[in-house]
VOGU-3710 file (C-alpha; in Angstrom, 3 decimals, decimal comma):
1> mpaenstlan> 33,352/-99,405/-119,796  31,321/-102,120/-121,542  29,597/-104,654/-119,340  31,308/-108,022/-118,954  30,338/-110,401/-121,775  28,698/-107,580/-123,742  28,991/-107,596/-127,516  31,547/-104,770/-127,306  33,657/-106,542/-124,665  33,485/-109,772/-126,666
11> mrtqmdrakq> 34,576/-108,022/-129,870  37,609/-106,513/-128,164  38,494/-109,870/-126,613  38,370/-111,485/-130,050  40,620/-108,751/-131,439  43,097/-109,231/-128,571  43,234/-112,971/-129,250  43,999/-112,396/-132,913  46,636/-109,693/-132,341  49,345/-112,202/-131,402
21> ytedvddnvf> 49,044/-113,872/-134,824  49,388/-110,662/-136,833  52,593/-109,402/-138,407  54,022/-105,934/-137,838  50,874/-104,386/-136,332  51,942/-101,415/-134,230  50,573/-101,493/-130,672  49,484/-97,855/-130,853  47,616/-98,446/-134,113  45,947/-101,518/-132,612
31> trmkhpertl> 44,810/-99,548/-129,551  43,280/-96,938/-131,847  41,461/-99,639/-133,864  39,516/-100,866/-130,816  37,666/-97,569/-130,384  35,011/-95,825/-132,503  35,813/-92,586/-134,272  32,509/-90,901/-133,447  29,069/-91,664/-132,069  25,818/-89,723/-132,096
41> tvslpilrdd> 22,666/-89,943/-129,993  19,527/-88,272/-131,320  16,130/-87,720/-129,705  13,233/-88,481/-132,022  9,933/-86,832/-130,998  7,195/-88,666/-132,910  3,479/-87,919/-133,065  1,657/-91,242/-132,624  -1,520/-92,031/-134,533  -3,633/-91,319/-131,432
51> gtlevfegyr> -2,249/-87,771/-131,186  0,160/-88,381/-128,303  3,841/-87,495/-128,579  6,527/-90,051/-127,788  10,278/-89,462/-127,795  12,408/-92,341/-129,090  16,203/-92,503/-128,934  18,375/-93,172/-131,967  22,096/-93,784/-132,485  24,742/-93,820/-135,202
61> cqfggargpy> 28,357/-94,924/-134,788  31,261/-94,676/-137,231  34,151/-97,057/-136,630  37,445/-97,485/-138,458  37,150/-95,408/-141,617  40,779/-95,723/-142,748  39,828/-97,938/-145,718  36,918/-95,864/-147,034  33,419/-94,569/-146,277  31,613/-96,012/-143,275
71> kggvryhpsa> 29,113/-98,781/-143,986  26,509/-100,423/-141,789  22,851/-101,077/-141,192  20,126/-99,495/-139,094  18,139/-101,664/-136,683  14,861/-101,024/-134,883  14,677/-102,969/-131,626  13,723/-102,387/-127,964  17,213/-103,416/-126,846  19,084/-101,073/-129,210
81> smeevialag> 21,663/-99,103/-127,242  24,703/-96,984/-127,939  27,054/-99,700/-126,645  25,476/-102,300/-128,908  25,690/-99,959/-131,905  29,384/-99,288/-131,202  30,105/-103,017/-131,021  28,234/-103,769/-134,240  30,022/-100,915/-136,024  33,325/-102,437/-134,902
91> lmasktalvg> 32,272/-105,817/-136,262  31,427/-104,122/-139,572  34,912/-102,578/-139,759  36,419/-106,065/-139,440  33,879/-107,593/-141,823  34,468/-105,128/-144,671  38,240/-105,517/-144,331  38,020/-109,312/-144,272  36,051/-109,495/-147,534  38,164/-106,782/-149,172
101> lpyggakggv> 35,640/-103,942/-149,479  36,845/-100,293/-149,483  34,754/-99,418/-146,436  34,973/-98,755/-142,742  32,318/-99,854/-140,284  29,146/-98,162/-139,071  25,882/-99,083/-137,406  22,691/-97,290/-136,435  19,729/-98,080/-134,268  16,478/-96,779/-132,877
111> qcnpkelsrd> 15,253/-98,012/-129,516  11,672/-98,982/-130,297  9,406/-101,963/-130,782  8,493/-101,847/-134,489  5,655/-104,338/-133,932  3,894/-101,671/-131,880  4,226/-99,021/-134,606  1,836/-98,517/-137,486  3,232/-98,042/-140,982  2,805/-94,266/-140,710
121> erkrvtrryt> 4,532/-94,244/-137,308  7,460/-96,244/-138,708  7,693/-93,718/-141,522  7,799/-90,814/-139,059  10,458/-92,578/-136,955  12,547/-93,280/-140,066  12,319/-89,771/-141,471  13,035/-88,118/-138,111  15,967/-90,463/-137,510  17,356/-89,698/-140,972
131> egirrmigpk> 17,081/-85,972/-140,325  18,871/-86,470/-137,014  21,869/-88,286/-138,508  21,948/-86,689/-141,982  25,016/-84,576/-141,164  26,932/-87,820/-140,574  25,795/-89,737/-143,651  26,351/-89,311/-147,378  27,357/-91,393/-150,428  31,052/-90,674/-149,833
141> mdipapdmnt> 30,851/-90,525/-146,045  28,540/-93,109/-144,466  26,059/-95,323/-146,325  23,280/-96,896/-144,176  21,556/-100,165/-145,050  18,842/-102,452/-143,646  19,369/-104,444/-140,471  17,128/-106,046/-137,859  13,465/-104,992/-138,382  14,256/-102,648/-141,273
151> gpqemawmmd> 14,105/-103,309/-145,008  13,679/-101,783/-148,459  10,779/-99,540/-147,401  12,765/-97,906/-144,580  15,694/-97,402/-146,946  13,357/-95,726/-149,461  12,158/-93,324/-146,762  15,759/-92,626/-145,695  16,844/-91,943/-149,284  13,884/-89,652/-149,887
161> tysvyegytv> 14,422/-87,688/-146,675  18,108/-87,168/-147,425  17,333/-86,244/-151,054  14,744/-83,624/-149,991  17,445/-81,798/-148,017  19,951/-82,077/-150,882  17,435/-80,874/-153,462  17,945/-83,777/-155,874  17,677/-87,576/-155,803  20,660/-89,312/-154,165
171> pevvtgkpte> 20,090/-93,074/-154,498  23,655/-93,947/-153,458  23,180/-92,553/-149,924  21,695/-95,887/-148,767  21,690/-99,479/-149,986  19,037/-102,143/-149,705  16,490/-99,980/-151,539  13,640/-101,274/-153,709  14,924/-102,039/-157,214  12,554/-99,439/-158,708
181> iggtpgrvea> 14,511/-96,615/-157,061  18,068/-97,824/-157,474  18,219/-101,024/-155,462  19,965/-104,062/-156,862  18,418/-107,462/-157,503  19,638/-110,025/-154,981  20,060/-107,625/-152,050  17,105/-108,884/-149,980  18,372/-112,467/-149,905  22,100/-111,586/-150,003
191> tgrgvaiitd> 22,966/-112,276/-146,354  21,155/-115,605/-146,399  22,786/-116,498/-149,721  26,203/-115,803/-148,238  25,431/-118,024/-145,231  24,304/-120,823/-147,553  27,449/-120,508/-149,692  29,710/-120,592/-146,633  27,821/-123,567/-145,159  28,385/-125,437/-148,410
201> rilthldrsv> 32,072/-124,462/-148,414  32,797/-125,527/-144,834  31,091/-128,864/-145,385  33,134/-129,418/-148,556  36,317/-128,441/-146,701  35,551/-131,127/-144,109  34,983/-133,706/-146,876  31,252/-133,680/-146,388  28,366/-132,665/-148,620  25,629/-130,101/-148,232
211> enatvaiqgf> 23,300/-132,572/-149,919  21,306/-134,389/-147,210  23,097/-132,438/-144,438  20,800/-131,709/-141,485  20,557/-128,067/-140,465  18,943/-126,254/-137,512  18,419/-122,493/-137,758  17,736/-120,309/-134,724  15,960/-117,211/-136,014  13,613/-117,153/-139,000
221> gnvgswtarl> 13,607/-113,526/-140,042  14,989/-112,340/-143,359  18,429/-113,935/-142,892  17,284/-117,204/-141,345  14,442/-117,792/-143,794  16,575/-117,127/-146,867  19,369/-119,280/-145,467  16,846/-122,099/-145,031  15,410/-121,734/-148,543  18,789/-121,541/-150,253
231> laergahvva> 20,253/-124,462/-148,298  17,172/-126,526/-149,154  17,785/-125,688/-152,835  21,284/-127,147/-152,419  19,839/-130,396/-151,061  20,165/-129,852/-147,304  17,444/-130,956/-144,884  16,461/-128,010/-142,675  15,042/-129,962/-139,740  14,399/-127,129/-137,257
241> vsdvsggvyd> 13,770/-123,379/-137,274  12,625/-120,943/-134,616  11,604/-117,362/-133,841  10,619/-115,536/-130,646  7,564/-117,793/-130,253  9,659/-120,970/-130,186  10,612/-123,525/-132,785  9,434/-126,452/-134,882  11,315/-129,696/-135,585  10,896/-132,469/-138,138
251> pdgldvvgla> 13,768/-134,956/-138,508  12,727/-135,565/-142,125  12,994/-131,876/-143,011  10,602/-128,930/-142,905  8,751/-127,225/-145,742  10,844/-124,077/-145,398  9,276/-122,330/-148,383  5,806/-122,781/-146,914  7,050/-121,701/-143,490  8,658/-118,572/-144,942
261> ehvergetvt> 5,437/-117,636/-146,725  3,513/-118,235/-143,480  5,868/-115,953/-141,513  5,794/-113,271/-144,235  2,036/-112,997/-143,606  2,817/-111,856/-140,056  2,425/-115,258/-138,407  4,837/-117,033/-136,059  6,754/-120,211/-136,771  4,911/-122,138/-134,064
271> sadegdqisn> 1,482/-121,235/-135,459  2,232/-123,136/-138,665  1,133/-126,731/-139,108  4,708/-127,981/-139,342  6,690/-130,471/-137,251  6,833/-130,802/-133,476  7,165/-127,717/-131,301  10,437/-127,201/-129,448  12,023/-124,327/-127,531  14,867/-122,163/-128,800
281> dellrldvdv> 17,071/-123,731/-126,134  16,260/-127,218/-127,391  16,997/-126,192/-130,971  20,533/-125,124/-130,017  21,166/-128,611/-128,618  19,804/-130,700/-131,503  21,942/-133,456/-133,012  22,457/-131,984/-136,494  25,274/-131,519/-138,972  25,086/-127,713/-138,951
291> lvpaavshai> 23,725/-125,210/-136,429  23,028/-121,702/-137,763  22,428/-119,093/-135,041  20,584/-116,359/-136,966  18,818/-114,505/-134,155  20,382/-112,645/-131,232  23,827/-112,032/-129,782  25,220/-114,304/-127,060  22,948/-117,240/-127,977  25,807/-119,728/-127,654
301> tadvaadlra> 27,246/-119,425/-124,167  29,816/-121,738/-122,587  27,001/-123,862/-121,132  25,280/-124,185/-124,513  28,612/-124,942/-126,211  29,238/-127,761/-123,738  25,871/-129,371/-124,594  25,868/-128,541/-128,305  25,583/-131,638/-130,522  25,965/-129,992/-133,931
311> divveaangp> 29,130/-130,854/-135,847  29,573/-127,338/-137,261  28,395/-123,823/-136,327  27,874/-121,175/-139,021  27,136/-117,745/-137,534  24,441/-115,837/-139,395  23,730/-113,452/-136,480  26,143/-110,817/-135,191  28,061/-111,908/-132,104  26,091/-115,091/-131,330
321> ttpaaddvlv> 29,008/-116,897/-129,643  30,784/-115,665/-126,512  34,585/-115,959/-126,128  34,076/-118,495/-123,342  31,924/-120,562/-125,685  34,640/-120,315/-128,353  37,064/-121,915/-125,894  34,649/-124,792/-125,292  34,071/-125,336/-129,012  37,842/-125,392/-129,660
331> erdvpavpdv> 38,302/-127,925/-126,880  35,516/-130,069/-128,357  36,896/-129,640/-131,914  33,654/-128,090/-133,225  34,488/-125,614/-136,023  32,589/-122,318/-136,003  32,591/-120,076/-139,078  32,537/-116,531/-137,622  29,899/-113,893/-138,235  32,362/-111,474/-139,832
341> lanaggvivs> 32,597/-113,886/-142,749  29,433/-115,996/-142,711  26,973/-113,082/-142,788  29,056/-110,809/-145,027  26,855/-111,445/-148,069  24,674/-108,476/-147,172  27,463/-105,915/-147,094  29,047/-107,372/-150,236  25,851/-106,884/-152,247  25,318/-103,495/-150,591
351> ylewvqntqe> 28,722/-102,547/-151,978  27,675/-103,781/-155,423  24,481/-101,700/-155,206  26,475/-98,613/-154,205  28,892/-99,129/-157,097  25,996/-99,409/-159,558  24,388/-96,254/-158,145  27,613/-94,243/-158,395  28,141/-95,457/-161,978  24,454/-95,002/-162,858
361> ytwtlaevna> 24,502/-98,482/-164,352  22,643/-101,684/-163,395  23,736/-105,318/-163,316  21,704/-108,499/-163,692  20,824/-110,790/-160,790  23,191/-113,416/-162,185  26,066/-110,904/-162,236  25,351/-109,803/-158,664  25,140/-113,378/-157,346  28,317/-114,399/-159,173
371> dlerritdaf> 30,243/-111,444/-157,740  28,925/-112,203/-154,245  29,990/-115,854/-154,470  33,441/-114,966/-155,776  34,158/-112,434/-153,058  32,874/-114,483/-150,131  34,551/-117,718/-151,239  37,862/-115,896/-151,790  37,614/-114,569/-148,211  36,779/-118,078/-146,961
381> demlavyaee> 39,852/-119,510/-148,671  42,053/-116,726/-147,245  40,718/-117,444/-143,750  41,498/-121,170/-144,125  45,012/-120,359/-145,331  45,744/-118,191/-142,286  44,178/-120,818/-139,995  46,581/-123,419/-141,372  49,708/-121,272/-141,760  49,486/-119,348/-138,480
391> etpdlrtaay> 47,998/-122,274/-136,532  45,339/-120,071/-134,970  43,120/-121,847/-132,439  39,955/-121,343/-134,481  38,533/-119,826/-137,648  37,384/-116,649/-135,862  40,937/-115,822/-134,824  42,125/-116,411/-138,390  39,431/-114,105/-139,764  40,248/-111,353/-137,269
401> tiaiernata> 43,960/-111,707/-138,015  43,294/-110,843/-141,663  40,970/-107,957/-140,798  43,326/-106,459/-138,221  46,283/-106,551/-140,587  44,335/-104,877/-143,383  42,889/-102,161/-141,171  46,212/-101,594/-139,427  48,019/-101,220/-142,752  45,517/-98,572/-143,857
411> hsyrglfp> 45,864/-96,713/-140,546  49,676/-96,849/-140,779  49,746/-95,438/-144,294  47,415/-92,583/-143,365  49,053/-91,798/-140,034  47,653/-90,085/-136,952  46,222/-86,558/-137,193  47,404/-84,090/-136,002
//
């Protein structure tokens, strides 16, 4: 059983809340949809640079494949666990259904601290992990992608390892690769671009403008930094950002491009000569137009939601808001755009990369960005329609209602084997 208030328990609670607003979803099908189809734990013995051997633990979960191949990232983090991977795979199954992609959900992880690994050690971890899960993955079965603390280089190593066993190059086995070996332009910034698009859309829906809107972003990794840069391009004032070291705040707006370049050199946000230093907790309580949690799960608890002074929440992280916090935000009339939509830009462009690889044809950056914007805005409009027509309590419930109906329909058509 998942621990109370875990990401897995929260996901199932959110599904239960949405079930009552769905139409003709069979109870037996719904029960089946709340559980993963398969999970794998692999031991990864790695020779460290100093000659010692260390055994890491890795995971892969496949969840809800009725709509197509499984799709989901691989994260490297000390807190990675099988339960977390199952929950994130479940979120992916809802996310791909919500934005209309022919995928199920998957997620992988390795329990390690990548900051303590050299480049060669990361390569050994990646190759050994790929060998461990290679019987589960494939371009028509399960397509990994980058996630927390992984990127194009890890995807290149995964593709190469898989291809060595197949005996020929298989670029479509992973997405998020470097463009030189089959990656697509726009993939690195895709999740942040999707968050920026959705932030613009929710502000417009509320008769407000992204121009001059104040934004605070918790988390300044790939997603948070690109969200900041792309919102700034649209005229927003990003007044606060943070990472594990803490945050910086300037009511007149930060130089987010300079900050991103500083962080890309391996520095922390707080070591930059920008703004006044604040804590992550203080950032969550700033008086801003939009709060973007882009770091860890469960950042917005009921207590934080009660003190939160942002007018809107746009979830760039996976599972940043607890169900109890959702209740508080509804009571306070603070709209929250859920993670399954707001951060779907990454999986949308991963799908576009996979399509290009399978067709052996490449698209331009403009074509990729246009397709991303069309798909994510269509999903946003569908979510708003369900929110209004079904009178769901919040946008998350509306989003899950759509995802559950689409996944349930696929399950019903295919039936239960045997």
